[in-house]
C-alpha positions in Angstrom: 350.0 179.5 197.5 349.1 182.2 195.0 347.1 185.2 195.9 343.8 185.7 194.1 342.1 188.7 192.5 338.3 188.3 192.7 336.3 190.0 189.9 332.6 190.6 190.7 330.4 191.2 187.7 326.9 192.7 187.8 325.8 191.8 184.3 322.9 193.1 182.2 321.9 192.9 178.6 323.7 196.1 177.5 326.3 196.7 180.3 328.6 195.0 182.8 329.6 196.6 186.1 333.0 195.2 187.4 334.7 195.3 190.8 338.1 193.8 191.5 339.1 192.8 195.1 342.6 191.7 196.2 342.0 188.5 198.2 345.0 188.9 200.5 344.1 192.4 201.8 340.5 192.9 200.8 341.5 196.1 198.9 339.4 197.2 196.0 341.7 197.4 193.0 339.3 198.9 190.6 335.7 199.5 189.5 334.3 200.2 186.1 331.2 200.0 183.9 331.7 198.6 180.4 329.8 197.3 177.4 329.0 193.6 177.0 332.4 192.7 175.5 334.7 190.0 176.7 337.8 191.9 175.5 336.9 194.8 177.9 336.7 192.3 180.8 340.2 191.0 179.8 341.5 194.5 179.8 340.1 195.2 183.2 341.6 192.0 184.6 345.1 192.9 183.1 344.9 196.4 184.7 344.0 194.9 188.1 347.0 192.5 187.8 349.4 195.3 187.1 348.6 196.8 190.5 349.9 193.7 192.3 353.7 193.1 192.2 353.3 189.3 192.2 352.0 186.4 190.2 348.2 186.1 191.0 345.3 184.0 189.9 341.9 185.4 188.9 338.4 184.2 189.7 335.5 186.0 188.1 331.8 185.5 189.0 328.3 186.8 188.2 324.8 186.0 189.5 322.7 183.5 187.6 320.3 185.4 185.4 319.5 186.5 181.9 322.9 185.6 180.4 322.6 182.0 181.4 325.9 180.1 180.7 327.0 182.2 177.7 329.4 184.6 179.6 330.8 181.6 181.6 331.7 179.8 178.3 333.2 182.9 176.8 335.5 183.4 179.8 336.3 179.7 179.9 337.5 179.9 176.2 339.9 182.7 177.3 341.2 180.6 180.1 339.6 182.8 182.8 338.1 181.0 185.8 334.5 181.8 186.5 331.7 180.9 188.9 328.0 181.5 188.4 326.6 182.4 191.8 323.3 181.1 193.0 321.4 184.2 194.1 319.7 182.5 197.1 323.0 181.4 198.6 324.8 184.7 198.6 325.3 186.9 201.6 323.9 190.5 201.2 324.6 193.6 203.2 321.7 195.5 204.7 323.1 198.6 203.0 322.2 197.0 199.6 318.5 197.3 200.6 318.9 201.0 201.4 321.0 201.9 198.3 321.0 199.5 195.5 322.9 200.1 192.2 325.1 198.2 189.8 328.4 199.3 191.4 327.3 198.0 194.8 326.0 194.8 193.4 329.4 194.2 191.6 331.2 194.8 194.9 328.8 192.5 196.8 329.5 189.7 194.2 333.3 190.2 194.5 333.0 190.1 198.3 331.1 186.8 198.2 333.7 185.4 195.8 336.5 186.5 198.3 334.7 185.1 201.3 333.4 181.9 199.7 330.0 182.8 201.0 328.0 181.3 198.1 327.3 178.2 196.1 328.2 178.0 192.5 325.6 177.0 189.9 326.4 173.6 188.3 327.2 174.1 184.6 326.0 171.1 182.6 327.3 169.8 179.3 326.4 171.6 176.1 324.0 168.9 174.8 322.2 168.9 178.1 321.7 172.7 177.9 320.3 172.3 174.3 317.7 169.8 175.5 317.0 171.9 178.5 316.1 174.8 176.3 314.1 172.5 174.0 312.0 171.3 177.0 311.5 174.9 178.3 310.3 175.9 174.8 307.8 173.0 174.9 306.6 174.1 178.4 306.0 177.6 177.0 303.7 176.1 174.3 302.0 174.1 177.1 301.4 177.3 179.0 299.9 178.9 175.9 297.6 175.9 175.4 296.5 176.1 179.0 295.6 179.8 178.5 293.6 179.0 175.4 291.6 176.4 177.3 290.9 178.9 180.1 289.7 181.4 177.5 287.3 178.8 175.9 285.9 177.7 179.3 285.3 181.4 180.3 283.8 182.2 176.9 281.2 179.4 176.8 280.3 180.0 180.5 279.6 183.7 179.7 277.2 182.4 177.0 275.4 180.3 179.6 276.7 176.8 178.6 278.0 174.3 181.1 279.6 171.0 180.3 278.1 168.2 182.4 280.8 165.5 181.7 283.4 164.4 184.2 286.5 165.1 182.1 287.4 168.1 180.0 289.5 168.3 176.8 288.8 164.7 175.9 287.2 164.0 172.4 283.7 164.0 173.9 284.3 167.5 175.4 285.7 168.8 172.1 282.8 167.4 170.2 280.4 169.1 172.6 282.1 172.4 172.0 282.0 172.1 168.2 278.3 171.2 168.3 277.1 174.2 170.3 274.4 176.1 168.5 275.7 179.7 168.6 275.1 182.9 166.6 277.5 183.3 163.7 279.9 185.7 165.4 280.1 183.6 168.6 280.6 180.5 166.5 283.5 182.2 164.7 285.1 183.2 167.9 284.8 179.6 169.4 286.1 178.1 166.1 289.2 180.4 166.2 289.9 179.3 169.8 289.5 175.6 169.0 291.7 176.0 165.9 294.5 177.6 167.9 294.2 174.9 170.6 294.4 172.2 167.9 297.5 173.8 166.4 299.2 174.0 169.8 298.3 170.4 170.6 299.8 169.2 167.4 303.0 171.1 168.1 303.3 169.8 171.7 302.8 166.2 170.4 305.6 166.8 167.9 307.9 168.1 170.6 307.1 165.1 172.8 307.9 162.7 170.0 311.2 164.5 169.5 312.0 164.0 173.2 311.2 160.3 172.8 313.8 160.1 170.1 316.4 162.1 172.1 315.8 159.9 175.1 317.1 156.9 173.0 320.5 158.4 172.5 323.3 156.4 174.1 324.1 159.1 176.7 320.4 159.1 177.9 318.8 155.8 177.2 319.8 153.9 180.4 319.4 156.8 182.8 316.0 157.9 181.4 314.8 154.2 181.4 315.6 153.9 185.1 313.7 157.1 186.0 310.7 156.0 183.9 310.3 152.9 186.2 308.7 155.2 188.7 304.9 155.6 188.3 304.2 159.2 187.4 307.5 159.8 185.6 307.1 159.7 181.9 309.8 160.4 179.2 309.2 164.2 179.4 309.5 164.3 183.2 312.5 162.0 183.2 314.4 164.1 180.5 313.5 167.3 182.5 314.9 165.9 185.7 318.0 164.6 184.1 319.0 167.6 182.0 318.1 170.1 184.8 320.1 168.2 187.4 322.7 166.5 185.1 324.8 165.1 187.9 322.9 163.7 190.8 326.1 162.7 192.6 327.0 166.4 193.3 324.4 166.2 196.1 325.8 164.4 199.2 322.4 163.0 200.3 318.7 163.0 199.5 318.0 165.8 201.8 320.4 168.1 199.9 318.7 167.2 196.6 315.2 167.9 198.1 316.5 171.3 199.3 317.8 172.0 195.8 314.3 171.3 194.5 312.8 173.8 197.1 310.6 171.1 198.6 311.9 171.3 202.1 309.7 173.2 204.7 310.8 176.6 205.8 311.0 177.4 209.6 310.4 180.2 211.9 311.8 179.3 215.3 313.0 181.4 218.3 313.5 180.2 221.9 310.7 177.8 222.7 308.8 178.7 219.6 309.2 176.2 216.8 307.0 176.7 213.7 307.2 174.9 210.4 306.0 176.9 207.4 305.4 176.2 203.7 308.1 174.8 201.4 311.0 177.2 200.6 310.4 177.2 196.8 314.1 177.9 196.4 316.4 176.2 193.9 315.2 174.8 190.5 311.5 175.6 190.0 311.2 173.4 186.9 312.4 170.3 188.8 310.1 171.1 191.6 307.1 171.5 189.3 307.9 168.3 187.5 308.1 166.3 190.8 304.8 167.7 192.0 303.1 166.9 188.7 304.6 163.4 188.9 303.4 163.0 192.5 299.9 163.9 191.4 299.9 161.0 189.0 301.7 158.6 191.4 299.0 158.9 194.1 296.1 157.9 191.8 294.7 154.5 191.4 294.7 151.4 193.6 297.6 151.1 196.1 300.2 148.7 194.9 298.5 147.9 191.6 300.7 148.4 188.4 298.9 149.3 185.2 299.8 148.2 181.7 301.6 151.5 181.1 303.9 151.1 184.1 304.7 147.5 183.2 305.5 148.5 179.6 307.9 151.2 180.8 309.7 148.7 183.0 310.3 146.2 180.2 314.1 145.6 179.8 315.1 147.3 183.0 317.3 145.7 185.7 315.2 143.8 188.2 316.8 145.7 191.1 315.9 149.1 189.6 312.3 147.9 189.1 312.0 146.5 192.6 313.4 149.8 194.1 310.9 151.9 192.1 307.9 149.6 193.0 308.8 149.7 196.7 309.1 153.5 196.6 305.7 153.9 194.8 304.0 151.6 197.3 305.4 153.5 200.3 304.4 156.9 198.8 300.9 155.8 197.9 300.3 154.4 201.5 301.7 157.6 203.0 299.5 159.8 200.8 296.3 157.9 201.8 297.3 158.0 205.5 297.6 161.8 205.3 294.3 162.2 203.5 292.6 160.0 206.2 294.0 162.3 208.8 292.4 165.3 207.1 295.5 166.8 205.6 294.8 169.1 202.7 295.3 167.3 199.4 297.8 169.9 198.0 299.9 169.7 201.1 299.8 165.9 200.9 300.9 165.8 197.3 303.7 168.3 198.0 304.9 166.0 200.8 304.9 163.0 198.4 306.8 165.1 195.9 309.5 165.8 198.4 309.9 162.1 199.3 309.7 161.2 195.6 312.7 163.6 195.1 314.6 161.6 197.7 313.8 158.3 196.0 314.8 159.7 192.6 318.2 160.8 194.1 318.5 157.4 195.7 317.9 155.6 192.4 320.5 157.6 190.5 323.0 157.5 193.3 322.5 153.8 193.9 323.1 153.0 190.2 326.3 155.1 190.3 327.5 153.3 193.5 326.9 149.9 191.9 328.9 150.8 188.8 331.7 152.2 190.9 331.8 149.0 192.9 331.9 146.9 189.7 334.7 149.1 188.4 336.8 148.4 191.5 336.2 144.6 191.2 337.1 144.6 187.6 340.1 147.0 187.9 342.6 144.2 188.2 341.2 142.6 185.1 341.5 145.8 183.1 337.8 146.1 182.6 335.7 149.2 183.2 331.9 149.5 183.4 330.8 152.5 181.3 328.0 154.8 182.5 
């Protein structure tokens, strides 16, 4: 078995700090600080290899952060193995809290690589990354739209106006805002806010239409259609879940997927003391937020009743997939109402539903994969393969 040189890289926008550790002895072979150039990394690796009188492999690694997957792809093109380390899974020395600098961080990353005391970030396909960035751009515009709405609400309240309707930002509310009798300057301010909100709304609708088109591509159509069978999961939510996770089968069970979403409760136990705390909020924050928003929609309405929108989303889907989604939704709606009747805070109840919805989503994707694998085995003798 070949020895390995582990290269820890603490990467920033304008500089990389590198540390090389020889896996067999734990010896530090070299440390340096360089500019953001892949050629300089190759040079450092070659210098580290020269210090070892044997054929060795090289494994590089850096923390997930501002560079995303770009450095990983650059190293991969050069034939250099690389792992992106999930920060929440790495072991850190207490010394790093006392003295923290780039050199120590690079050494800490190299040590984690050597000890295997980390989990590597899953690197999705290029097209998934493109759509992921597109969805995140759309979410940025949604955040801007939310801020504008908050500004409008605060502005009219300062002027002494209160909307008496039940729902805001529907046509009736917008009409009420436009018909307010204000002084000329106040009217101009409100019109500017409303104009900006209208512009953002049009852009978001255009982005959502684009996502609808992307969801009909051959690589997404079936998977997105199955996720849309769940009440509360529309095309945007389904695309977000799919491109952020990419491969549901890398999670051994539903509990592992819920942990990845940061929806599992944290714990503070010692001796006879056993206390459950709030959710960990570790892992992928966008997946967690998407599941919570989907859960908020799922718990609305009459238990077990399917609306026209849900039925239309389920048209053309496999009856087993529809049955699985309907049973999951029914169970989650009943659980939510039981929790509310017990006096559980609504936000806590919705979060609990989001965690279980994550488990059902994993089960849906994993179940589909298992069915196809079973069909492939049955048809193997016939020379047939089920694609998917």
